[in-house]
C-alpha positions as CSV (number, residue, x, y, z in Angstrom):
1,M,-59.3,-57.9,-18.7
2,P,-57.7,-60.8,-16.5
3,L,-58.7,-61.3,-12.9
4,G,-55.8,-60.6,-11.4
5,L,-55.0,-57.5,-13.9
6,A,-58.5,-55.8,-12.7
7,I,-57.5,-56.7,-8.8
8,K,-53.9,-55.1,-9.0
9,T,-55.7,-52.1,-10.9
10,F,-58.3,-52.2,-8.3
11,F,-55.5,-51.9,-5.4
12,A,-53.3,-49.4,-6.8
13,L,-56.2,-47.0,-7.2
14,L,-57.9,-47.2,-4.1
15,F,-54.2,-47.1,-1.8
16,K,-52.6,-45.1,-4.4
17,D,-54.9,-43.0,-6.2
18,E,-53.0,-43.8,-9.4
19,L,-51.7,-46.4,-11.4
20,P,-48.0,-46.8,-11.2
21,D,-46.2,-47.0,-15.0
22,H,-45.8,-50.8,-14.9
23,L,-49.2,-51.0,-14.5
24,L,-50.5,-48.9,-17.2
25,K,-47.9,-50.8,-19.4
26,E,-50.0,-54.0,-18.5
27,L,-53.5,-52.6,-19.2
28,R,-51.9,-51.4,-22.2
29,L,-50.4,-54.6,-23.7
30,S,-53.6,-56.5,-22.3
31,R,-56.0,-54.3,-24.8
32,A,-57.8,-52.7,-21.3
33,L,-56.5,-49.4,-22.2
34,P,-56.1,-48.1,-26.3
35,P,-52.6,-47.5,-26.9
36,L,-50.8,-44.0,-26.4
37,E,-51.1,-42.4,-29.1
38,T,-48.5,-39.8,-29.8
39,P,-49.7,-36.4,-31.7
40,K,-49.0,-36.4,-35.3
41,E,-47.3,-33.1,-36.1
42,D,-48.7,-31.3,-39.3
43,P,-46.0,-31.1,-41.6
44,R,-47.6,-28.1,-43.1
45,K,-47.7,-26.2,-39.7
46,R,-43.7,-27.1,-39.1
47,E,-43.4,-25.6,-42.8
48,A,-45.6,-22.1,-41.5
49,E,-43.4,-22.0,-38.7
50,G,-40.4,-22.1,-40.5
51,N,-41.6,-19.5,-43.1
52,A,-42.7,-17.2,-40.6
53,R,-39.3,-17.3,-38.4
54,S,-37.4,-16.6,-42.1
55,V,-39.3,-14.0,-42.6
56,Q,-39.4,-12.4,-38.9
57,M,-35.7,-12.6,-39.2
58,L,-35.6,-10.6,-43.1
59,A,-37.8,-8.5,-41.2
60,I,-35.7,-7.5,-38.4
61,L,-32.4,-6.9,-41.0
62,Q,-35.2,-4.5,-43.0
63,R,-36.2,-2.7,-39.6
64,D,-32.6,-2.6,-38.2
65,G,-30.5,-2.1,-41.0
66,R,-33.0,-1.7,-44.3
67,L,-31.4,-4.7,-46.0
68,V,-34.6,-5.1,-48.1
69,D,-34.8,-1.8,-49.3
70,F,-31.1,-1.8,-50.1
71,L,-31.8,-5.3,-51.8
72,R,-34.7,-4.4,-53.9
73,E,-33.3,-0.6,-55.2
74,D,-31.4,-0.2,-58.9
75,I,-28.4,1.2,-57.4
76,R,-26.9,1.1,-61.1
77,N,-27.4,5.4,-61.2
78,Y,-25.4,5.6,-58.1
79,T,-21.9,6.9,-58.0
80,D,-19.3,4.1,-56.0
81,A,-19.3,6.7,-53.3
82,Q,-23.3,7.3,-53.2
83,V,-23.6,3.4,-52.9
84,G,-20.4,2.9,-50.4
85,A,-22.1,5.8,-48.2
86,A,-25.2,3.6,-48.4
87,V,-24.0,0.4,-47.4
88,R,-22.0,1.6,-43.8
89,S,-25.3,2.0,-42.0
90,L,-27.0,-1.0,-43.5
91,H,-24.0,-3.1,-42.6
92,E,-23.8,-1.6,-39.1
93,G,-27.6,-2.5,-38.6
94,C,-27.5,-6.0,-39.8
95,R,-24.4,-7.0,-38.4
96,Q,-26.0,-5.4,-35.1
97,S,-28.8,-8.0,-35.4
98,I,-27.1,-11.1,-36.6
99,D,-25.2,-10.5,-33.4
100,R,-27.7,-10.0,-31.5
101,Y,-29.9,-12.9,-32.3
102,V,-27.3,-15.3,-34.1
103,R,-24.6,-16.8,-32.9
104,L,-22.4,-17.5,-35.7
105,E,-18.6,-19.8,-35.7
106,P,-16.8,-21.2,-38.8
107,V,-17.5,-24.6,-40.1
108,I,-13.8,-24.8,-40.5
109,G,-11.5,-23.3,-38.0
110,S,-8.6,-23.0,-40.2
111,Q,-7.7,-19.6,-41.9
112,E,-8.5,-18.7,-45.6
113,G,-5.4,-19.9,-48.2
114,E,-4.3,-22.3,-45.9
115,A,-3.9,-25.9,-47.1
116,I,-6.5,-28.3,-45.7
117,T,-7.4,-32.1,-46.0
118,I,-11.1,-33.3,-46.5
119,E,-11.5,-36.8,-45.1
120,E,-13.8,-39.4,-45.9
121,G,-17.4,-38.9,-45.2
122,F,-17.9,-35.4,-44.3
123,D,-21.1,-33.4,-45.1
124,P,-21.4,-32.0,-47.7
125,A,-24.2,-29.4,-46.6
126,E,-21.6,-28.1,-44.4
127,I,-18.1,-28.2,-47.1
128,K,-18.7,-27.7,-51.0
129,L,-16.0,-28.6,-52.9
130,I,-14.6,-26.2,-55.8
131,G,-12.8,-26.5,-58.6
132,N,-11.1,-29.7,-59.8
133,V,-12.5,-32.3,-57.9
134,V,-11.4,-35.6,-58.8
135,G,-11.3,-38.9,-57.1
136,K,-12.3,-39.8,-53.8
137,P,-11.5,-38.1,-50.2
138,P,-9.4,-37.9,-48.4
139,L,-8.6,-34.9,-50.6
140,K,-6.2,-31.9,-50.7
141,G,-7.4,-28.8,-51.2
142,T,-6.8,-24.9,-50.0
143,L,-9.4,-23.2,-47.9
144,R,-11.1,-20.5,-50.0
145,H,-14.0,-19.8,-47.7
146,Q,-14.4,-21.1,-44.1
147,G,-18.3,-20.9,-44.2
148,W,-20.6,-20.3,-41.3
149,R,-23.1,-22.6,-39.1
150,A,-25.5,-21.0,-36.2
151,S,-24.5,-22.5,-33.4
152,K,-27.5,-20.9,-31.3
153,V,-31.1,-18.6,-32.2
154,E,-32.8,-16.6,-30.4
155,L,-35.4,-14.7,-32.1
156,P,-38.3,-13.1,-30.1
157,S,-41.3,-15.1,-30.0
158,L,-43.8,-14.6,-32.9
159,S,-46.6,-12.3,-31.9
160,E,-50.5,-14.4,-32.8
161,N,-51.9,-11.4,-33.8
162,L,-49.4,-10.6,-36.7
163,N,-49.2,-11.5,-40.1
164,K,-46.0,-13.4,-39.9
165,L,-45.1,-13.3,-44.0
166,V,-44.8,-9.5,-43.4
167,V,-41.3,-8.5,-44.1
168,A,-42.1,-4.6,-43.1
169,P,-45.6,-2.8,-43.7
170,A,-46.8,-0.3,-45.6
171,E,-45.9,3.2,-44.2
172,V,-48.4,6.1,-44.8
173,E,-48.0,9.5,-43.5
174,I,-51.5,11.0,-43.1
175,G,-51.8,14.7,-42.5
Protein backbone atom coordinates (compact mmCIF):
# COMPACT_ATOMS: atom_id res chain seq x y z
CA MET A 1 0.00 0.00 0.00
CA PRO A 2 1.45 3.40 -0.91
CA LEU A 3 2.40 5.53 2.08
CA GLY A 4 0.02 8.39 1.15
CA LEU A 5 -2.94 6.00 1.03
CA ALA A 6 -1.95 4.52 4.37
CA ILE A 7 -1.82 7.98 5.95
CA LYS A 8 -5.23 8.98 4.51
CA THR A 9 -6.71 5.73 5.79
CA PHE A 10 -5.20 6.24 9.26
CA PHE A 11 -6.59 9.76 9.65
CA ALA A 12 -10.00 8.87 8.22
CA LEU A 13 -10.33 6.11 10.79
CA LEU A 14 -8.91 8.28 13.57
CA PHE A 15 -11.22 11.28 13.03
CA LYS A 16 -14.31 9.82 11.33
CA ASP A 17 -14.26 6.23 12.59
CA GLU A 18 -15.08 5.05 9.04
CA LEU A 19 -13.68 5.07 5.54
CA PRO A 20 -15.37 7.29 2.95
CA ASP A 21 -16.40 5.64 -0.33
CA HIS A 22 -13.65 7.32 -2.39
CA LEU A 23 -11.01 5.96 -0.01
CA LEU A 24 -12.49 2.47 -0.10
CA LYS A 25 -12.34 2.61 -3.88
CA GLU A 26 -8.66 3.69 -3.78
CA LEU A 27 -7.84 0.85 -1.38
CA ARG A 28 -9.47 -1.71 -3.65
CA LEU A 29 -7.71 -0.30 -6.73
CA SER A 30 -4.37 -0.53 -4.91
CA ARG A 31 -5.23 -4.17 -4.00
CA ALA A 32 -4.86 -3.41 -0.31
CA LEU A 33 -8.40 -4.70 0.08
CA PRO A 34 -9.92 -7.60 -1.82
CA PRO A 35 -12.48 -6.59 -4.47
CA LEU A 36 -16.10 -6.58 -3.43
CA GLU A 37 -17.77 -9.78 -4.52
CA THR A 38 -21.40 -9.85 -5.38
CA PRO A 39 -22.89 -13.04 -4.01
CA LYS A 40 -23.70 -15.43 -6.81
CA GLU A 41 -27.29 -16.56 -6.81
CA ASP A 42 -27.73 -20.29 -7.16
CA PRO A 43 -29.96 -20.83 -10.23
CA ARG A 44 -31.41 -23.94 -8.57
CA LYS A 45 -32.60 -21.80 -5.66
CA ARG A 46 -34.27 -19.33 -8.04
CA GLU A 47 -35.90 -22.20 -9.94
CA ALA A 48 -37.10 -23.80 -6.70
CA GLU A 49 -38.59 -20.46 -5.59
CA GLY A 50 -40.35 -20.09 -8.96
CA ASN A 51 -41.69 -23.63 -8.71
CA ALA A 52 -42.89 -23.00 -5.17
CA ARG A 53 -44.71 -19.82 -6.26
CA SER A 54 -46.34 -21.62 -9.22
CA VAL A 55 -47.51 -24.42 -6.96
CA GLN A 56 -48.68 -21.84 -4.43
CA MET A 57 -50.95 -20.21 -7.04
CA LEU A 58 -52.28 -23.63 -8.04
CA ALA A 59 -52.87 -24.42 -4.36
CA ILE A 60 -54.82 -21.17 -3.94
CA LEU A 61 -57.02 -22.02 -6.96
CA GLN A 62 -57.56 -25.49 -5.50
CA ARG A 63 -58.38 -24.13 -2.04
CA ASP A 64 -60.81 -21.47 -3.25
CA GLY A 65 -62.32 -23.12 -6.32
CA ARG A 66 -61.36 -26.82 -6.23
CA LEU A 67 -59.79 -26.29 -9.68
CA VAL A 68 -57.39 -29.25 -9.54
CA ASP A 69 -60.16 -31.60 -8.37
CA PHE A 70 -62.32 -30.48 -11.29
CA LEU A 71 -59.55 -30.77 -13.89
CA ARG A 72 -58.48 -34.22 -12.65
CA GLU A 73 -62.08 -35.53 -12.63
CA ASP A 74 -63.25 -37.53 -15.65
CA ILE A 75 -66.39 -35.57 -16.59
CA ARG A 76 -67.38 -37.63 -19.67
CA ASN A 77 -70.12 -39.47 -17.76
CA TYR A 78 -71.75 -36.33 -16.36
CA THR A 79 -74.52 -34.42 -18.12
CA ASP A 80 -73.91 -30.93 -19.41
CA ALA A 81 -76.23 -29.63 -16.68
CA GLN A 82 -74.17 -31.38 -13.97
CA VAL A 83 -70.91 -30.01 -15.38
CA GLY A 84 -72.43 -26.54 -15.70
CA ALA A 85 -73.56 -26.59 -12.06
CA ALA A 86 -70.07 -27.62 -10.92
CA VAL A 87 -68.38 -24.99 -13.07
CA ARG A 88 -70.42 -22.13 -11.63
CA SER A 89 -68.93 -22.43 -8.11
CA LEU A 90 -65.48 -23.31 -9.48
CA HIS A 91 -65.55 -20.20 -11.68
CA GLU A 92 -66.57 -17.94 -8.81
CA GLY A 93 -63.94 -19.26 -6.38
CA CYS A 94 -61.09 -19.15 -8.90
CA ARG A 95 -62.06 -15.70 -10.16
CA GLN A 96 -62.08 -14.30 -6.61
CA SER A 97 -58.62 -15.78 -5.98
CA ILE A 98 -57.16 -14.30 -9.14
CA ASP A 99 -58.73 -10.92 -8.40
CA ARG A 100 -57.29 -11.03 -4.89
CA TYR A 101 -53.69 -12.01 -5.74
CA VAL A 102 -53.06 -11.01 -9.38
CA ARG A 103 -53.77 -7.78 -11.24
CA LEU A 104 -54.43 -8.69 -14.88
CA GLU A 105 -54.52 -6.30 -17.81
CA PRO A 106 -55.02 -6.94 -21.52
CA VAL A 107 -51.91 -7.21 -23.69
CA ILE A 108 -53.76 -5.31 -26.43
CA GLY A 109 -56.45 -2.88 -25.28
CA SER A 110 -58.57 -3.06 -28.46
CA GLN A 111 -61.84 -4.95 -28.63
CA GLU A 112 -61.83 -8.49 -29.97
CA GLY A 113 -62.93 -8.45 -33.61
CA GLU A 114 -61.35 -5.04 -34.31
CA ALA A 115 -58.80 -4.56 -37.10
CA ILE A 116 -55.30 -3.86 -35.79
CA THR A 117 -51.80 -3.43 -37.17
CA ILE A 118 -48.83 -5.32 -35.75
CA GLU A 119 -45.74 -3.15 -36.08
CA GLU A 120 -42.17 -4.26 -36.57
CA GLY A 121 -40.39 -5.15 -33.32
CA PHE A 122 -43.44 -6.63 -31.60
CA ASP A 123 -42.79 -9.08 -28.76
CA PRO A 124 -43.75 -12.64 -29.82
CA ALA A 125 -44.19 -13.53 -26.13
CA GLU A 126 -47.01 -10.96 -26.01
CA ILE A 127 -48.54 -11.34 -29.48
CA LYS A 128 -49.12 -14.65 -31.22
CA LEU A 129 -49.73 -14.35 -34.95
CA ILE A 130 -52.26 -16.90 -36.26
CA GLY A 131 -53.84 -17.59 -39.63
CA ASN A 132 -52.15 -16.84 -42.94
CA VAL A 133 -48.98 -15.17 -41.66
CA VAL A 134 -46.97 -14.03 -44.70
CA GLY A 135 -44.33 -11.33 -44.91
CA LYS A 136 -42.85 -9.02 -42.32
CA PRO A 137 -44.47 -6.36 -40.15
CA PRO A 138 -46.31 -4.13 -40.30
CA LEU A 139 -49.07 -6.72 -40.63
CA LYS A 140 -52.80 -6.05 -40.61
CA GLY A 141 -55.14 -8.48 -38.92
CA THR A 142 -58.15 -8.97 -36.67
CA LEU A 143 -57.78 -9.20 -32.90
CA ARG A 144 -59.11 -12.62 -31.87
CA HIS A 145 -58.00 -12.52 -28.22
CA GLN A 146 -56.62 -9.51 -26.38
CA GLY A 147 -54.28 -11.62 -24.24
CA TRP A 148 -53.53 -11.17 -20.54
CA ARG A 149 -50.52 -9.80 -18.70
CA ALA A 150 -49.99 -9.86 -14.96
CA SER A 151 -49.17 -6.28 -14.00
CA LYS A 152 -48.90 -7.12 -10.31
CA VAL A 153 -48.71 -10.33 -8.28
CA GLU A 154 -49.11 -10.24 -4.50
CA LEU A 155 -49.04 -13.79 -3.21
CA PRO A 156 -48.86 -14.44 0.53
CA SER A 157 -45.43 -15.17 2.01
CA LEU A 158 -44.35 -18.77 1.75
CA SER A 159 -44.11 -20.53 5.08
CA GLU A 160 -40.69 -22.10 5.67
CA ASN A 161 -42.15 -25.16 7.40
CA LEU A 162 -44.46 -26.25 4.57
CA ASN A 163 -43.66 -28.55 1.68
CA LYS A 164 -43.77 -26.00 -1.12
CA LEU A 165 -44.75 -28.60 -3.75
CA VAL A 166 -47.95 -29.76 -2.07
CA VAL A 167 -50.96 -28.33 -3.93
CA ALA A 168 -53.50 -29.66 -1.42
CA PRO A 169 -52.92 -31.96 1.53
CA ALA A 170 -54.68 -35.29 1.66
CA GLU A 171 -57.66 -35.23 4.02
CA VAL A 172 -58.21 -38.17 6.34
CA GLU A 173 -61.31 -38.37 8.49
CA ILE A 174 -60.66 -40.14 11.74
CA GLY A 175 -63.28 -41.98 13.75
